[in-house]
C-alpha positions as CSV (number, residue, x, y, z in Angstrom):
1,M,86.3,189.0,90.6
2,N,87.6,192.2,92.2
3,F,86.0,195.6,92.7
4,S,89.1,197.6,91.7
5,N,87.2,199.3,88.9
6,Y,84.0,199.8,90.8
7,Q,83.0,203.4,91.3
8,T,80.3,204.9,93.6
9,D,80.1,207.9,91.2
10,G,79.1,210.2,94.1
11,F,76.0,208.2,95.1
12,F,75.5,206.6,98.4
13,D,76.5,203.0,97.9
14,E,75.0,200.2,100.0
15,L,78.2,198.1,100.2
16,F,81.0,200.6,99.9
17,Y,82.1,203.9,101.4
18,E,83.1,206.6,98.9
19,N,86.8,205.8,99.6
20,G,86.2,202.1,98.5
21,S,86.3,200.5,102.0
22,P,83.4,198.1,102.9
23,R,80.5,199.3,105.0
24,P,79.7,197.5,108.3
25,G,78.7,193.9,107.7
26,A,79.7,193.8,104.1
27,Q,83.4,192.9,104.4
28,L,82.9,189.1,104.4
29,L,80.7,189.2,101.3
30,I,83.1,191.5,99.5
31,Q,86.1,189.2,100.4
32,K,84.1,186.2,99.1
33,I,83.2,187.9,95.8
34,E,86.9,188.9,95.3
35,S,88.0,185.4,95.9
36,L,85.9,184.2,92.9
37,S,86.9,184.3,89.3
38,R,84.6,186.1,86.9
39,E,83.5,182.7,85.6
40,S,82.7,181.3,89.1
41,L,80.6,184.3,89.9
42,M,78.7,184.1,86.6
43,T,78.1,180.4,87.3
44,K,76.6,181.3,90.7
45,Q,74.4,183.9,89.0
46,Q,73.2,181.4,86.4
47,A,72.6,178.7,89.0
48,A,70.5,181.1,91.0
49,E,68.4,181.8,88.0
50,V,67.9,178.1,87.3
51,M,66.8,177.6,90.9
52,L,64.2,180.4,90.7
53,L,62.9,178.9,87.4
54,Q,62.6,175.5,89.0
55,M,60.8,177.0,92.0
56,G,58.3,178.4,89.4
57,I,58.9,182.1,90.2
58,T,58.0,183.2,86.7
59,F,55.7,185.6,84.9
60,A,54.2,185.3,81.4
61,V,55.7,187.3,78.6
62,Y,52.7,188.6,76.8
63,G,52.8,189.0,73.1
64,N,55.3,186.1,72.8
65,D,53.9,183.5,70.4
66,E,55.7,180.7,72.3
67,G,54.0,181.7,75.5
68,S,57.4,181.8,77.2
69,E,57.8,182.4,80.9
70,K,60.7,184.3,82.5
71,I,61.9,184.6,86.0
72,F,61.6,187.9,87.8
73,P,65.1,189.3,87.2
74,F,67.3,188.5,90.2
75,D,70.8,189.7,91.2
76,V,72.9,187.3,93.2
77,L,74.8,190.1,95.1
78,P,72.7,190.9,98.2
79,R,72.1,194.3,99.7
80,I,73.3,194.6,103.3
81,V,71.7,196.7,106.1
82,D,73.5,197.0,109.4
83,G,71.5,195.8,112.4
84,S,71.8,199.1,114.3
85,E,70.5,201.0,111.3
86,W,67.6,198.5,111.0
87,T,66.6,199.3,114.6
88,Q,65.7,202.8,113.6
89,I,63.9,201.7,110.4
90,E,61.8,199.2,112.3
91,A,60.8,201.7,114.9
92,G,59.9,204.2,112.2
93,L,57.7,201.7,110.4
94,K,55.9,200.6,113.5
95,Q,55.2,204.3,114.4
96,R,54.0,205.0,110.8
97,I,51.7,201.9,110.6
98,F,50.2,202.6,114.0
99,A,49.4,206.2,113.0
100,L,48.0,205.3,109.6
101,N,45.7,202.6,111.1
102,A,44.4,205.2,113.7
103,F,43.8,207.6,110.8
104,I,41.8,205.1,108.8
105,E,39.7,204.2,111.8
106,D,39.1,207.9,112.5
107,I,38.1,209.1,109.1
108,Y,35.5,206.4,108.7
109,N,34.1,207.1,112.2
110,K,34.6,210.2,114.4
111,K,36.5,212.2,111.7
112,Q,38.3,214.1,114.5
113,I,41.3,214.8,112.3
114,L,39.1,216.5,109.8
115,K,37.2,218.5,112.5
116,D,40.6,219.6,113.8
117,R,41.5,220.7,110.3
118,I,44.8,218.8,110.2
119,I,43.9,217.5,106.7
120,P,41.5,219.4,104.3
121,E,38.2,217.4,104.3
122,E,37.8,217.8,100.5
123,L,41.0,215.8,100.0
124,I,39.5,212.9,101.8
125,L,36.0,213.1,100.3
126,S,37.4,213.5,96.8
127,S,39.7,210.5,97.0
128,K,38.9,207.6,94.7
129,A,40.0,205.3,97.5
130,Y,37.6,206.7,100.2
131,R,34.8,204.2,100.5
132,Q,31.4,205.5,101.6
133,E,30.5,201.8,102.3
134,C,32.9,201.8,105.2
135,I,31.6,204.9,107.1
136,G,30.5,204.0,110.6
137,F,32.3,200.6,110.5
138,S,35.2,199.3,112.5
139,P,36.9,196.0,111.6
140,P,37.9,193.4,114.3
141,H,40.2,195.0,116.9
142,K,39.9,198.2,114.9
143,I,42.8,197.0,112.7
144,W,42.5,198.0,109.0
145,C,46.0,197.6,107.6
146,H,47.1,194.0,108.4
147,V,49.7,193.7,105.7
148,T,51.7,196.7,104.5
149,G,54.6,197.2,102.1
150,T,56.2,200.5,102.7
151,D,58.7,201.8,100.0
152,L,61.9,203.3,101.4
153,I,64.6,205.1,99.5
154,R,68.0,206.4,100.5
155,D,69.3,209.7,99.2
156,R,72.9,210.8,98.6
157,D,73.0,211.9,102.3
158,G,72.6,208.2,103.3
159,K,69.3,208.9,105.1
160,F,66.2,206.8,104.6
161,Y,63.0,208.4,103.4
162,V,59.5,206.9,103.0
163,L,58.6,207.1,99.3
164,E,55.1,205.7,99.5
165,D,52.8,203.4,101.5
166,N,51.1,200.3,100.1
167,L,48.2,199.3,102.2
168,R,45.7,197.8,99.8
169,C,47.2,194.5,98.3
170,P,51.0,194.9,98.6
171,S,52.8,192.2,96.6
172,G,56.4,191.0,96.5
173,V,56.9,189.2,99.8
174,S,57.2,185.8,98.1
175,Y,60.3,187.1,96.3
176,V,61.8,188.0,99.7
177,L,61.3,184.4,100.9
178,E,62.5,182.7,97.7
179,N,65.4,185.1,97.1
180,R,66.6,184.1,100.6
181,Q,66.4,180.4,99.9
182,V,68.6,181.0,96.8
183,L,71.2,183.2,98.6
184,K,71.6,180.7,101.5
185,R,72.7,178.1,98.9
186,T,74.8,180.6,96.9
187,F,76.9,181.9,99.7
188,P,76.3,179.5,102.6
189,Q,79.5,180.2,104.6
190,V,79.2,184.0,104.2
191,F,75.5,183.9,105.1
192,E,76.1,181.9,108.2
193,A,79.1,184.0,109.4
194,S,77.3,187.3,108.7
195,K,74.6,186.6,111.3
196,V,71.8,187.5,108.8
197,R,68.4,187.9,110.5
198,P,65.9,185.3,109.3
199,V,62.8,186.0,107.2
200,D,61.5,182.4,106.9
201,D,58.9,182.7,109.6
202,Y,56.8,185.2,107.6
203,P,54.1,182.7,106.5
204,N,53.6,181.6,110.1
205,R,53.5,185.3,111.2
206,L,51.0,186.1,108.5
207,L,48.8,183.1,109.5
208,E,48.8,184.3,113.2
209,T,47.8,187.7,112.0
210,L,44.9,186.3,110.0
211,E,43.8,184.0,112.9
212,H,43.8,187.0,115.2
213,L,41.0,188.5,113.0
214,A,38.6,185.6,113.2
215,P,35.1,186.1,114.7
216,Q,35.3,185.6,118.5
217,N,33.2,182.5,118.7
218,V,35.3,180.7,116.0
219,L,38.0,178.6,117.7
220,S,39.5,177.1,114.6
221,P,39.0,179.5,111.7
222,R,39.0,178.4,108.1
223,I,41.1,180.9,106.1
224,G,41.2,181.6,102.4
225,V,43.5,183.6,100.1
226,L,41.2,185.3,97.6
227,T,43.0,185.6,94.3
228,P,41.8,187.1,91.0
229,G,43.1,183.9,89.3
230,I,45.9,182.5,87.2
231,Y,46.2,185.5,84.9
232,N,47.0,188.0,87.7
233,S,50.7,188.9,87.7
234,A,51.0,188.1,91.4
235,Y,49.2,184.7,91.2
236,F,52.4,182.9,92.0
237,E,52.6,184.8,95.3
238,H,48.9,184.1,96.1
239,S,49.3,180.3,95.6
240,F,52.7,180.3,97.3
241,L,51.4,182.0,100.5
242,A,48.3,179.8,100.7
243,R,50.5,176.7,100.4
244,Q,53.0,178.0,103.0
245,M,50.3,178.8,105.4
246,G,48.3,175.6,104.7
247,V,45.1,177.5,103.9
248,E,42.6,177.5,101.0
249,L,43.4,179.4,97.7
250,V,40.0,180.6,96.4
251,Q,38.6,182.7,93.6
252,G,35.3,184.6,93.7
253,Q,33.6,181.8,91.8
254,D,34.5,179.3,94.5
255,L,32.6,181.3,97.2
256,V,28.9,181.9,97.8
257,V,27.0,183.9,100.5
258,Q,24.3,181.8,102.1
259,N,22.4,182.2,105.4
260,G,24.5,185.2,106.3
261,F,27.9,183.6,106.0
262,V,30.5,183.1,103.2
263,H,30.9,179.5,102.1
264,M,33.4,177.7,99.9
265,L,32.0,175.3,97.3
266,T,33.6,171.9,97.7
267,T,32.9,168.3,96.6
268,K,31.6,167.7,100.1
269,G,29.2,170.6,100.1
270,L,29.5,174.1,101.5
271,Q,32.2,174.9,104.0
272,R,32.2,178.2,105.9
273,I,35.1,180.6,105.4
274,D,35.9,182.8,108.5
275,V,38.8,185.0,107.3
276,L,39.8,186.1,103.8
277,Y,43.2,187.4,102.9
278,R,42.1,189.2,99.8
279,R,44.4,190.0,97.0
280,I,41.7,191.8,94.9
281,D,41.2,195.6,95.0
282,D,38.1,197.0,96.7
283,D,36.4,197.7,93.4
284,F,36.2,194.1,92.5
285,I,35.5,192.2,95.7
286,D,31.7,192.5,95.7
287,P,29.7,193.5,92.7
288,L,26.7,194.4,94.9
289,A,28.7,196.9,96.9
290,F,31.3,198.2,94.4
291,R,31.7,197.6,90.6
292,P,28.6,195.7,89.4
293,D,30.5,194.4,86.4
294,S,33.1,192.6,88.5
295,M,33.4,188.9,87.7
296,L,36.1,188.4,90.3
297,G,34.3,189.0,93.6
298,V,31.6,187.5,95.8
299,P,28.1,189.0,95.6
300,G,27.0,189.9,99.2
301,L,30.5,189.7,100.7
302,M,30.4,193.2,102.1
303,E,27.1,192.7,103.9
304,V,28.5,189.6,105.6
305,Y,31.7,191.4,106.4
306,K,29.9,194.4,108.0
307,A,27.8,192.0,110.0
308,G,31.0,190.6,111.6
309,K,30.5,187.1,110.1
310,I,33.7,187.1,108.2
311,A,37.0,189.1,108.5
312,M,39.1,190.5,105.7
313,A,42.7,191.5,105.4
314,N,43.4,194.1,104.4
315,A,40.1,195.7,105.3
316,P,38.2,197.4,102.4
317,G,38.8,201.2,102.6
318,T,42.5,201.1,103.6
319,G,43.3,202.5,100.1
320,I,42.6,206.0,101.4
321,A,46.0,205.8,103.1
322,D,47.6,204.7,99.8
323,D,46.5,207.9,98.1
324,K,49.7,209.6,97.0
325,V,48.2,213.1,97.9
326,I,47.2,212.0,101.4
327,Y,50.9,210.7,101.7
328,A,52.0,214.4,102.0
329,Y,50.1,214.7,105.3
330,V,51.5,211.5,106.9
331,P,54.0,213.4,109.0
332,E,51.1,215.5,110.4
333,I,49.1,212.3,110.9
334,I,51.9,210.7,112.9
335,K,52.1,213.8,115.2
336,Y,48.4,213.9,115.6
337,Y,47.9,210.3,116.7
338,T,51.1,209.6,118.5
339,G,52.3,213.0,119.7
340,E,55.7,212.2,118.3
341,E,57.9,213.5,115.5
342,P,58.2,211.0,112.6
343,I,61.2,208.7,112.9
344,L,61.2,208.2,109.1
345,P,60.7,211.4,107.1
346,N,58.7,211.7,103.9
347,V,60.2,212.9,100.7
348,P,59.3,216.6,100.3
349,T,56.0,216.8,98.4
350,Y,54.1,219.4,96.4
351,I,50.3,219.1,96.2
352,C,49.0,220.2,92.8
353,S,45.5,221.1,94.2
354,D,47.3,223.8,96.2
355,P,47.6,226.8,93.9
356,K,51.1,227.8,95.2
357,D,52.4,224.3,94.9
358,Q,50.8,223.8,91.5
359,A,52.5,227.0,90.1
360,Y,55.9,225.7,91.4
361,V,55.3,222.2,89.8
362,L,54.3,223.6,86.4
363,A,57.4,225.8,86.4
364,N,59.7,222.9,87.3
365,L,58.4,219.9,85.5
366,D,61.9,219.2,84.0
367,K,63.3,218.8,87.6
368,L,60.5,217.0,89.5
369,V,58.9,213.5,89.6
370,V,55.1,213.8,89.1
371,K,52.8,211.0,90.2
372,A,49.1,210.3,89.9
373,A,47.3,209.9,93.2
374,N,46.1,206.3,92.8
375,E,48.4,204.7,90.2
376,S,51.0,202.1,91.0
377,G,53.7,200.0,89.4
378,G,55.5,203.1,88.0
379,Y,52.6,204.1,85.8
380,G,51.0,207.5,85.5
381,M,54.4,209.1,86.4
382,L,56.7,211.7,84.9
383,I,60.4,211.7,85.8
384,G,61.2,215.2,84.9
385,P,65.0,215.0,84.2
386,H,64.5,212.0,81.9
387,S,61.4,213.4,80.1
388,T,60.9,215.2,76.8
389,R,59.3,218.6,76.3
390,E,56.3,216.9,74.8
391,E,55.8,214.6,77.9
392,Q,56.1,217.7,80.2
393,S,53.5,219.5,78.1
394,I,51.1,216.5,78.4
395,F,51.5,216.3,82.2
396,A,51.0,220.1,82.5
397,G,47.7,219.7,80.8
398,L,46.8,216.7,83.0
399,I,47.6,218.7,86.2
400,R,45.6,221.7,85.1
401,E,42.6,219.5,84.2
402,N,42.6,217.5,87.4
403,P,45.0,219.0,90.0
404,R,43.6,216.8,92.9
405,N,45.0,213.8,91.1
406,Y,48.6,214.8,91.1
407,M,51.5,215.4,93.4
408,A,55.2,216.1,92.7
409,Q,58.5,215.5,94.5
410,P,62.1,216.4,93.8
411,T,64.1,213.8,91.9
412,I,65.9,211.8,94.5
413,D,69.4,210.4,93.8
414,L,68.5,206.8,94.9
415,S,71.3,204.9,96.6
416,R,73.1,202.3,94.5
417,A,74.3,198.8,95.1
418,P,76.8,196.6,93.2
419,T,74.9,194.5,90.6
420,I,75.9,192.0,88.0
421,V,75.2,193.5,84.6
422,D,76.4,192.0,81.3
423,G,79.0,189.9,83.0
424,A,80.5,192.8,85.0
425,I,79.7,194.5,88.4
426,A,78.3,198.0,88.1
427,G,76.3,200.3,90.4
428,R,72.5,200.3,90.0
429,H,69.9,202.3,91.8
430,V,67.8,200.5,94.5
431,D,64.9,201.0,96.8
432,L,63.6,198.8,99.7
433,R,60.1,197.5,100.5
434,P,59.9,196.1,104.0
435,Y,56.7,194.2,105.0
436,I,54.8,195.0,108.1
437,L,52.1,192.8,109.8
438,Y,49.6,194.2,112.2
439,G,47.9,191.6,114.4
440,K,48.3,191.3,118.2
441,E,51.3,193.4,117.7
442,I,53.1,195.2,114.9
443,Y,55.8,193.0,113.3
444,V,58.4,194.2,110.7
445,V,60.1,191.5,108.6
446,P,63.8,192.1,108.9
447,G,64.9,193.3,105.5
448,G,62.4,193.1,102.7
449,L,62.4,193.3,99.0
450,T,65.3,195.3,97.5
451,R,64.3,196.3,94.0
452,V,67.0,197.3,91.5
453,A,66.7,199.4,88.4
454,L,68.7,197.2,85.9
455,R,69.0,199.8,83.2
456,K,71.9,202.2,83.6
457,G,71.0,205.5,85.1
458,S,67.3,204.4,85.5
459,L,65.5,205.4,88.8
460,V,62.5,203.2,88.1
461,V,62.8,199.9,90.0
462,N,59.3,198.5,89.4
463,S,59.2,195.0,88.0
464,S,56.6,196.2,85.5
465,Q,59.1,198.7,84.2
466,G,62.1,196.4,83.8
467,G,63.4,196.2,87.4
468,G,64.8,193.2,89.3
469,S,65.4,192.2,92.9
470,K,68.1,191.4,95.4
471,D,68.1,189.6,98.7
472,T,68.3,192.0,101.7
473,W,70.5,191.0,104.6
474,V,70.0,192.7,108.0
475,V,73.3,191.8,109.6
476,D,73.9,191.7,113.3
477,G,77.3,191.8,114.9
478,A,78.8,193.8,112.0
479,S,82.2,194.2,113.8
480,E,82.6,190.4,114.2
481,A,81.5,189.7,110.7
482,G,84.0,192.2,109.4
483,S,86.9,191.0,111.6
């Protein structure tokens, strides 16, 4: 199946230069695709989907009487990132996570960055994600953000920008691992020859990160993944990671606080839990500390946590660095805590609580992307160029009513990648979510989750909004692979 009719349409393409020649590391893959008939390529795509279904990577389709389950849409054509380019991405992510962690530690303790007026204090104190319960507290090793998923995009200029940081309960890494298993079987010779950096050791790296948090006197910590349960959209991932790490998968109802420790209820009696990898938002983890109506959490968990008798990843309170308004200040945060210029730039951002920025945003709603400070999954968002006058009017009212809750950015022409759509290959917009672990050191998984907007012209890649995913190959020795 050849690429003779494939067009980049003026966008940055992840596999091709504008003149149609392959980018570094992509030549072997492109040669392989072109050696296949259309039927052979479609057979590979269908086989990949069957594999994912057999692996159980599905989500429930609500509202369907048959209770059917579907796979998370997957495209068999991988996205390729050259190893030399990845080196800069990795350095930028390590710098960013280090600075964000220092920021979280500071604002719950010395608050020096606020005293030095780098960030307006009212922005911190008015954030829904700022937890009064964490003031004066430091977690083990002063590490707050143990698992981060940072969303990157590439503009027409080919440059990577950070779109947002996800430090609360970032999801999607299970798809990275399973997508890789599928692609290894789909294009085994190309995969081997392309010298793709491995991602398979992520569960072991995550386990080491969690073990690093254990209370000092615990030599063999018992670890649990705390899930909201089977009806959560990421439940597959929770159970998958627990199984891969060989640790317990628990719900709030399985845990109880007794004698100052958290215990798991078992048929053999109570067993102490030393570390929780929690996949439940702050609001729900402890009804005594946060939302009293939560049925998902563990009453008294925060008291045990603050006493140092259990560790949690990510630490409660990390969501302050998720706030999309605080995001605008991350370049200043990086300079403040590292003394360095940011390696990975932010997308230019307008803060609606700033009168000058707000006036600009209200006058240009048809051109900008507007986001709510604490929403995720593509919700609470206006994409100006694709919106109606009525939608713009609604958002103008929301901004005037609660300016602190909104920020805006120019519409970025996301890079595209060749994608199988309706039996043909077409360009579709993509982003990239690498995963970063912060334990004894900061580790960045080579590659990450490439999300793809499957609808033509769409810029929304979220799975909840109809997006799919691709495997991401960080390729070393591009010149050899392309020879």
